[in-house]
DOTI-72919 format. One line per 4 residues: their letters; for each residue x, y, z of N, C-alpha, C. Coordinates in nm, 3 decimals. Example, Ala and Ser with C-alpha at 12.3 -4.5 7.8 and 13.67 -1.06 7.14 Angstrom:
<atoms>
AS = 1.319:-0.569:0.780:1.230:-0.450:0.780:1.320:-0.330:0.780; 1.285:-0.225:0.708:1.367:-0.106:0.714:1.290:0.003:0.787
</atoms>
This chain:
<atoms>
MKET = -5.099:-3.362:0.371:-5.126:-3.222:0.380:-5.069:-3.165:0.246; -5.172:-3.090:0.194:-5.117:-3.022:0.037:-5.044:-2.915:0.076; -4.898:-2.863:0.045:-4.893:-2.701:0.121:-4.928:-2.672:0.008; -4.964:-2.501:0.079:-4.968:-2.383:-0.057:-4.895:-2.285:-0.040
PLAT = -4.868:-2.214:-0.106:-4.780:-2.113:-0.139:-4.765:-1.990:-0.048; -4.676:-1.990:0.044:-4.730:-1.841:0.148:-4.693:-1.722:0.060; -4.727:-1.640:0.178:-4.763:-1.469:0.115:-4.597:-1.430:0.205; -4.580:-1.368:0.166:-4.476:-1.282:0.174:-4.511:-1.225:0.319
DGQD = -4.348:-1.213:0.346:-4.375:-1.114:0.469:-4.220:-1.059:0.497; -4.199:-1.005:0.621:-4.087:-0.968:0.617:-3.962:-1.029:0.648; -3.938:-1.189:0.644:-3.835:-1.227:0.565:-3.806:-1.263:0.442; -3.833:-1.183:0.352:-3.831:-1.198:0.219:-3.664:-1.148:0.212
GQDN = -3.603:-1.085:0.211:-3.419:-1.082:0.275:-3.400:-1.236:0.252; -3.425:-1.301:0.394:-3.352:-1.474:0.409:-3.421:-1.538:0.266; -3.548:-1.556:0.287:-3.598:-1.623:0.204:-3.569:-1.573:0.030; -3.474:-1.499:-0.001:-3.448:-1.477:-0.139:-3.302:-1.501:-0.132
QDRA = -3.199:-1.494:0.030:-3.109:-1.576:-0.017:-3.066:-1.698:0.015; -3.211:-1.746:0.081:-3.163:-1.876:0.118:-3.227:-1.947:-0.074; -3.317:-1.899:-0.121:-3.324:-1.957:-0.280:-3.248:-1.934:-0.392; -3.143:-1.828:-0.341:-3.051:-1.804:-0.435:-2.948:-1.908:-0.410
LVKR = -2.942:-1.993:-0.272:-2.817:-2.060:-0.246:-2.853:-2.220:-0.260; -3.019:-2.207:-0.251:-3.036:-2.326:-0.289:-3.052:-2.346:-0.469; -3.032:-2.250:-0.546:-3.061:-2.215:-0.672:-2.879:-2.297:-0.727; -2.768:-2.195:-0.658:-2.663:-2.197:-0.678:-2.622:-2.392:-0.625
CLEN = -2.689:-2.419:-0.527:-2.701:-2.580:-0.505:-2.631:-2.656:-0.625; -2.791:-2.655:-0.671:-2.880:-2.719:-0.796:-2.748:-2.667:-0.892; -2.721:-2.617:-0.929:-2.564:-2.524:-1.035:-2.438:-2.610:-1.007; -2.404:-2.671:-0.848:-2.331:-2.723:-0.843:-2.214:-2.639:-0.786
EPDA = -2.252:-2.501:-0.747:-2.142:-2.443:-0.695:-2.052:-2.474:-0.556; -1.969:-2.465:-0.589:-1.876:-2.509:-0.469:-1.878:-2.466:-0.341; -1.989:-2.346:-0.325:-1.938:-2.268:-0.216:-2.105:-2.291:-0.108; -2.144:-2.318:-0.220:-2.288:-2.314:-0.164:-2.385:-2.394:-0.067
APAL = -2.314:-2.469:-0.091:-2.389:-2.617:-0.019:-2.331:-2.597:0.160; -2.245:-2.551:0.129:-2.104:-2.505:0.247:-2.211:-2.392:0.354; -2.273:-2.294:0.288:-2.317:-2.209:0.312:-2.491:-2.198:0.369; -2.534:-2.323:0.277:-2.684:-2.351:0.339:-2.601:-2.391:0.471
VDRY = -2.513:-2.506:0.479:-2.518:-2.520:0.616:-2.467:-2.485:0.735; -2.434:-2.367:0.705:-2.369:-2.235:0.836:-2.489:-2.275:0.849; -2.536:-2.160:0.771:-2.701:-2.084:0.748:-2.802:-2.176:0.887; -2.782:-2.275:0.877:-2.902:-2.398:0.915:-2.870:-2.479:1.059
QQRL = -2.740:-2.490:1.050:-2.684:-2.604:1.135:-2.658:-2.611:1.261; -2.677:-2.464:1.351:-2.679:-2.480:1.451:-2.835:-2.481:1.496; -2.925:-2.435:1.470:-3.059:-2.390:1.458:-3.132:-2.519:1.467; -3.100:-2.586:1.315:-3.130:-2.712:1.359:-3.079:-2.815:1.467
FNVA = -2.995:-2.791:1.492:-2.907:-2.883:1.611:-3.023:-2.903:1.707; -2.993:-2.692:1.738:-3.133:-2.672:1.887:-3.243:-2.719:1.855; -3.288:-2.771:1.785:-3.424:-2.786:1.742:-3.436:-2.928:1.775; -3.301:-3.024:1.746:-3.336:-3.169:1.780:-3.302:-3.171:1.887
LRML = -3.182:-3.096:1.972:-3.152:-3.079:2.057:-3.250:-3.100:2.181; -3.328:-2.981:2.151:-3.470:-2.981:2.265:-3.549:-3.109:2.234; -3.549:-3.152:2.123:-3.661:-3.272:2.125:-3.595:-3.407:2.150; -3.467:-3.414:2.194:-3.406:-3.525:2.207:-3.349:-3.527:2.352
GNVQ = -3.289:-3.433:2.362:-3.256:-3.417:2.517:-3.155:-3.521:2.511; -3.079:-3.492:2.368:-2.913:-3.597:2.408:-2.827:-3.546:2.262; -2.724:-3.503:2.331:-2.660:-3.447:2.217:-2.593:-3.525:2.115; -2.551:-3.593:2.095:-2.538:-3.712:2.024:-2.660:-3.754:1.860
DAED = -2.754:-3.750:1.991:-2.865:-3.799:1.873:-2.892:-3.678:1.801; -2.897:-3.549:1.827:-2.919:-3.409:1.766:-2.758:-3.411:1.669; -2.688:-3.427:1.737:-2.602:-3.490:1.630:-2.685:-3.528:1.474; -2.651:-3.639:1.556:-2.649:-3.772:1.426:-2.824:-3.687:1.291
VTQT = -2.883:-3.654:1.397:-3.018:-3.638:1.277:-2.982:-3.461:1.224; -2.896:-3.382:1.277:-2.857:-3.272:1.234:-2.814:-3.340:1.097; -2.718:-3.426:1.173:-2.655:-3.433:1.003:-2.723:-3.543:0.863; -2.832:-3.667:0.944:-2.918:-3.665:0.882:-3.013:-3.607:0.773
VFLN = -3.052:-3.458:0.851:-3.136:-3.392:0.739:-3.059:-3.320:0.630; -2.948:-3.303:0.647:-2.885:-3.247:0.580:-2.872:-3.330:0.444; -2.797:-3.428:0.473:-2.794:-3.542:0.381:-2.920:-3.582:0.318; -3.060:-3.578:0.383:-3.141:-3.539:0.303:-3.179:-3.502:0.252
AFRK = -3.180:-3.293:0.265:-3.210:-3.206:0.200:-3.156:-3.200:0.079; -2.977:-3.249:0.037:-2.923:-3.218:-0.049:-2.995:-3.335:-0.125; -2.980:-3.493:-0.127:-3.054:-3.559:-0.184:-3.180:-3.526:-0.291; -3.277:-3.388:-0.191:-3.398:-3.382:-0.205:-3.407:-3.228:-0.238
LRTF = -3.306:-3.166:-0.273:-3.344:-3.029:-0.300:-3.353:-3.065:-0.412; -3.397:-3.119:-0.558:-3.456:-3.087:-0.649:-3.640:-3.041:-0.619; -3.635:-3.090:-0.532:-3.786:-3.142:-0.529:-3.764:-3.032:-0.448; -3.725:-2.937:-0.380:-3.766:-2.814:-0.300:-3.831:-2.731:-0.407
DPRF = -3.970:-2.659:-0.406:-4.047:-2.596:-0.454:-4.009:-2.434:-0.406; -3.946:-2.362:-0.467:-3.877:-2.245:-0.446:-4.005:-2.109:-0.413; -4.165:-2.140:-0.443:-4.245:-2.068:-0.337:-4.262:-2.091:-0.248; -4.217:-2.146:-0.142:-4.256:-2.122:-0.051:-4.081:-2.162:0.000
KFFS = -4.079:-2.151:0.120:-3.986:-2.108:0.238:-3.911:-2.233:0.263; -3.813:-2.168:0.228:-3.673:-2.283:0.286:-3.682:-2.288:0.407; -3.652:-2.250:0.480:-3.630:-2.274:0.633:-3.774:-2.358:0.691; -3.834:-2.368:0.682:-4.005:-2.438:0.702:-3.981:-2.591:0.610
WIYR = -3.943:-2.573:0.436:-3.881:-2.709:0.446:-3.823:-2.801:0.509; -3.662:-2.743:0.573:-3.564:-2.818:0.604:-3.602:-2.841:0.754; -3.676:-2.760:0.819:-3.706:-2.757:0.935:-3.797:-2.789:0.980; -3.871:-2.850:0.892:-3.992:-2.959:0.920:-3.884:-3.091:0.855
MAVN = -3.772:-3.120:0.789:-3.692:-3.216:0.813:-3.682:-3.253:0.951; -3.658:-3.155:1.019:-3.589:-3.190:1.120:-3.649:-3.219:1.272; -3.768:-3.145:1.235:-3.879:-3.235:1.372:-3.919:-3.354:1.284; -3.981:-3.391:1.192:-4.007:-3.498:1.179:-3.887:-3.603:1.196
ESLN = -3.784:-3.584:1.123:-3.650:-3.682:1.143:-3.595:-3.694:1.346; -3.666:-3.617:1.365:-3.640:-3.636:1.532:-3.728:-3.700:1.595; -3.908:-3.655:1.541:-4.005:-3.753:1.593:-4.000:-3.931:1.551; -3.880:-3.922:1.440:-3.876:-4.080:1.346:-3.742:-4.129:1.468
QLKR = -3.685:-4.049:1.534:-3.544:-4.126:1.603:-3.625:-4.140:1.767; -3.720:-4.059:1.769:-3.796:-4.096:1.912:-3.855:-4.257:1.886; -3.942:-4.270:1.772:-4.014:-4.390:1.759:-3.917:-4.513:1.778; -3.824:-4.442:1.693:-3.683:-4.573:1.667:-3.642:-4.597:1.828
RKQT = -3.605:-4.523:1.919:-3.595:-4.532:2.055:-3.674:-4.678:2.153; -3.801:-4.618:2.112:-3.946:-4.726:2.163:-3.920:-4.706:2.293; -3.919:-4.579:2.399:-3.878:-4.608:2.491:-3.880:-4.445:2.518; -3.931:-4.412:2.634:-3.953:-4.283:2.720:-3.785:-4.211:2.713
VTLG = -3.796:-4.084:2.654:-3.672:-4.017:2.643:-3.628:-3.951:2.800; -3.495:-3.952:2.836:-3.450:-3.904:2.936:-3.329:-3.822:2.946; -3.301:-3.723:2.970:-3.172:-3.619:2.978:-3.051:-3.733:3.002; -2.957:-3.745:3.024:-2.865:-3.774:3.050:-2.780:-3.729:3.141
DDSD = -2.722:-3.640:3.120:-2.695:-3.546:3.190:-2.656:-3.404:3.185; -2.685:-3.284:3.222:-2.649:-3.131:3.226:-2.601:-3.073:3.125; -2.471:-3.183:3.047:-2.404:-3.115:2.963:-2.511:-3.113:2.831; -2.623:-3.217:2.831:-2.691:-3.221:2.726:-2.781:-3.077:2.640
LMAS = -2.821:-3.057:2.789:-2.863:-2.902:2.706:-2.797:-2.796:2.730; -2.698:-2.770:2.806:-2.564:-2.725:2.830:-2.542:-2.687:2.672; -2.506:-2.766:2.631:-2.423:-2.757:2.460:-2.531:-2.636:2.403; -2.652:-2.667:2.400:-2.713:-2.563:2.346:-2.664:-2.409:2.343
GGAA = -2.610:-2.381:2.511:-2.625:-2.230:2.537:-2.685:-2.212:2.619; -2.672:-2.267:2.739:-2.732:-2.257:2.875:-2.615:-2.191:2.951; -2.660:-2.204:3.083:-2.545:-2.156:3.218:-2.455:-2.101:3.155; -2.383:-1.979:3.200:-2.275:-1.918:3.200:-2.219:-1.893:3.339
GGAD = -2.032:-1.935:3.322:-1.965:-1.877:3.456:-2.073:-1.967:3.621; -2.089:-2.145:3.572:-2.124:-2.206:3.688:-2.253:-2.207:3.787; -2.355:-2.127:3.743:-2.458:-2.052:3.824:-2.527:-2.204:3.868; -2.475:-2.225:3.955:-2.524:-2.328:3.965:-2.734:-2.347:4.001
HIAE = -2.803:-2.234:4.062:-2.909:-2.240:4.034:-2.917:-2.209:3.910; -2.904:-2.158:3.799:-2.908:-2.138:3.691:-2.953:-2.305:3.613; -2.854:-2.379:3.647:-2.849:-2.463:3.584:-2.944:-2.554:3.631; -2.943:-2.600:3.774:-3.027:-2.652:3.833:-3.164:-2.633:3.785
AEDH = -3.242:-2.493:3.728:-3.340:-2.487:3.650:-3.379:-2.521:3.491; -3.264:-2.464:3.440:-3.246:-2.522:3.332:-3.222:-2.689:3.276; -3.205:-2.744:3.411:-3.229:-2.903:3.413:-3.360:-2.930:3.475; -3.424:-2.890:3.498:-3.572:-2.942:3.537:-3.630:-2.914:3.445
VGKA = -3.620:-2.748:3.359:-3.682:-2.738:3.239:-3.688:-2.854:3.138; -3.567:-2.897:3.154:-3.499:-2.996:3.025:-3.573:-3.100:3.065; -3.607:-3.157:3.142:-3.636:-3.272:3.220:-3.834:-3.242:3.201; -3.865:-3.209:3.237:-3.949:-3.137:3.189:-4.040:-3.139:3.084
LQSL = -3.947:-3.075:2.954:-3.974:-3.083:2.840:-3.967:-3.214:2.776; -3.892:-3.319:2.830:-3.852:-3.411:2.769:-3.975:-3.531:2.814; -4.068:-3.501:2.931:-4.141:-3.587:2.946:-4.263:-3.543:2.867; -4.284:-3.416:2.786:-4.399:-3.387:2.689:-4.406:-3.504:2.567
KPDD = -4.486:-3.555:2.546:-4.550:-3.694:2.425:-4.393:-3.529:2.307; -4.429:-3.610:2.200:-4.363:-3.570:2.085:-4.401:-3.449:2.047; -4.468:-3.462:2.010:-4.565:-3.351:1.906:-4.594:-3.240:2.025; -4.606:-3.218:2.129:-4.597:-3.126:2.225:-4.497:-3.050:2.213
RAVV = -4.380:-3.147:2.242:-4.255:-3.086:2.250:-4.245:-3.008:2.131; -4.279:-3.103:2.022:-4.212:-2.977:1.871:-4.261:-2.853:1.888; -4.414:-2.886:1.920:-4.474:-2.728:1.892:-4.405:-2.632:2.048; -4.384:-2.696:2.135:-4.311:-2.615:2.264:-4.168:-2.552:2.217
VLKH = -4.074:-2.668:2.167:-3.932:-2.578:2.119:-3.958:-2.465:1.973; -4.016:-2.548:1.939:-4.065:-2.421:1.766:-4.111:-2.254:1.825; -4.187:-2.302:1.929:-4.244:-2.120:2.002:-4.142:-2.083:2.049; -4.092:-2.189:2.165:-4.007:-2.124:2.280:-3.902:-2.103:2.265
FMSF = -3.848:-2.194:2.214:-3.668:-2.207:2.205:-3.651:-2.155:2.055; -3.729:-2.112:1.923:-3.649:-2.120:1.817:-3.765:-1.966:1.806; -3.879:-1.935:1.861:-3.923:-1.802:1.840:-3.981:-1.790:1.744; -4.058:-1.913:1.723:-4.107:-1.922:1.588:-4.290:-1.871:1.562
SYQE = -4.303:-1.788:1.467:-4.477:-1.762:1.499:-4.579:-1.872:1.455; -4.695:-1.810:1.535:-4.763:-1.972:1.482:-4.773:-1.983:1.374; -4.777:-1.902:1.241:-4.785:-1.903:1.131:-4.664:-2.030:1.097; -4.490:-1.984:1.142:-4.394:-2.037:1.126:-4.400:-2.170:1.121
IAEV = -4.475:-2.240:1.276:-4.497:-2.337:1.341:-4.587:-2.428:1.246; -4.715:-2.377:1.170:-4.846:-2.428:1.141:-4.711:-2.495:0.975; -4.643:-2.388:0.921:-4.583:-2.430:0.776:-4.501:-2.535:0.841; -4.395:-2.511:0.939:-4.297:-2.636:0.966:-4.391:-2.795:0.977
LGVP = -4.486:-2.772:1.096:-4.536:-2.888:1.143:-4.637:-2.928:1.004; -4.680:-2.880:0.912:-4.776:-2.886:0.813:-4.941:-2.943:0.865; -5.002:-2.812:0.959:-5.116:-2.833:1.000:-5.147:-2.695:0.986; -5.294:-2.612:1.054:-5.332:-2.520:1.060:-5.307:-2.406:1.186
VQTV = -5.297:-2.333:1.197:-5.307:-2.215:1.251:-5.347:-2.311:1.411; -5.443:-2.269:1.371:-5.565:-2.306:1.517:-5.510:-2.441:1.560; -5.468:-2.527:1.504:-5.388:-2.654:1.551:-5.280:-2.628:1.615; -5.211:-2.544:1.572:-5.067:-2.538:1.628:-5.123:-2.447:1.775
KSRL = -5.210:-2.386:1.777:-5.256:-2.261:1.832:-5.306:-2.369:2.043; -5.380:-2.440:1.990:-5.470:-2.554:2.022:-5.338:-2.649:2.125; -5.259:-2.704:1.994:-5.139:-2.754:2.068:-5.053:-2.662:2.145; -5.041:-2.621:2.138:-4.921:-2.561:2.229:-4.991:-2.490:2.340
FTAR = -5.129:-2.468:2.378:-5.185:-2.449:2.464:-5.212:-2.632:2.589; -5.229:-2.710:2.522:-5.209:-2.832:2.572:-5.108:-2.834:2.627; -4.966:-2.801:2.523:-4.894:-2.858:2.586:-4.767:-2.741:2.714; -4.813:-2.663:2.686:-4.817:-2.555:2.829:-4.848:-2.602:2.907
ERLR = -4.995:-2.643:2.941:-5.070:-2.690:3.037:-4.991:-2.813:3.077; -4.959:-2.914:2.975:-4.914:-3.039:3.054:-4.730:-2.989:3.093; -4.658:-2.899:2.960:-4.557:-2.858:3.112:-4.574:-2.833:3.224; -4.672:-2.716:3.251:-4.650:-2.653:3.392:-4.670:-2.791:3.462
AALD = -4.728:-2.852:3.440:-4.802:-2.970:3.535:-4.657:-3.055:3.586; -4.601:-3.079:3.478:-4.463:-3.149:3.469:-4.346:-3.062:3.555; -4.315:-2.934:3.502:-4.271:-2.885:3.627:-4.291:-2.877:3.796; -4.453:-2.874:3.775:-4.497:-2.882:3.919:-4.483:-2.980:3.976
GGVQ = -4.434:-3.098:3.879:-4.414:-3.213:3.964:-4.569:-3.283:3.957; -4.624:-3.247:3.936:-4.762:-3.305:3.859:-4.744:-3.443:3.749; -4.859:-3.511:3.773:-4.900:-3.582:3.635:-4.956:-3.584:3.572; -4.900:-3.660:3.417:-4.963:-3.542:3.276:-5.074:-3.639:3.243
</atoms>
């Protein structure tokens, strides 16, 4: 799908900072690349973790995304949002990882989802609820999981999700509706 330049919005400051960091990376300034990594590492890891349900796989995907991003940095068009560009890489690499598995992804143990900021203080009922939601999320098709993760775990707007996934906003809304219904069924123990 062909990208179109984005309208400016309330994230102009972040967009401008990202563009400045990208420019500095391209000029080989030594502190620029670590600054970009610091800015996005945890957020990309969280996306990958929610998509994959496995800490090690999420770490691998995050590392791969940064390697690919820095290799392709000259192809980044500054008319677009950097965060959309790098999040799209993270979602695509997570989907590729799922394809490589060639099997249904299941959660290994509670530590996988807890590593992203789960229950504090050992509250068992919260941990059980997060585990239940995590398992239900992992039962979704990867495309459904991506839209749920971006909307409900990353708090992206419909427009931002559309930019990341490279689809129209209406498609995002439709996918999200379907994904929520499937998630609800999975949480209720129903068959999708």
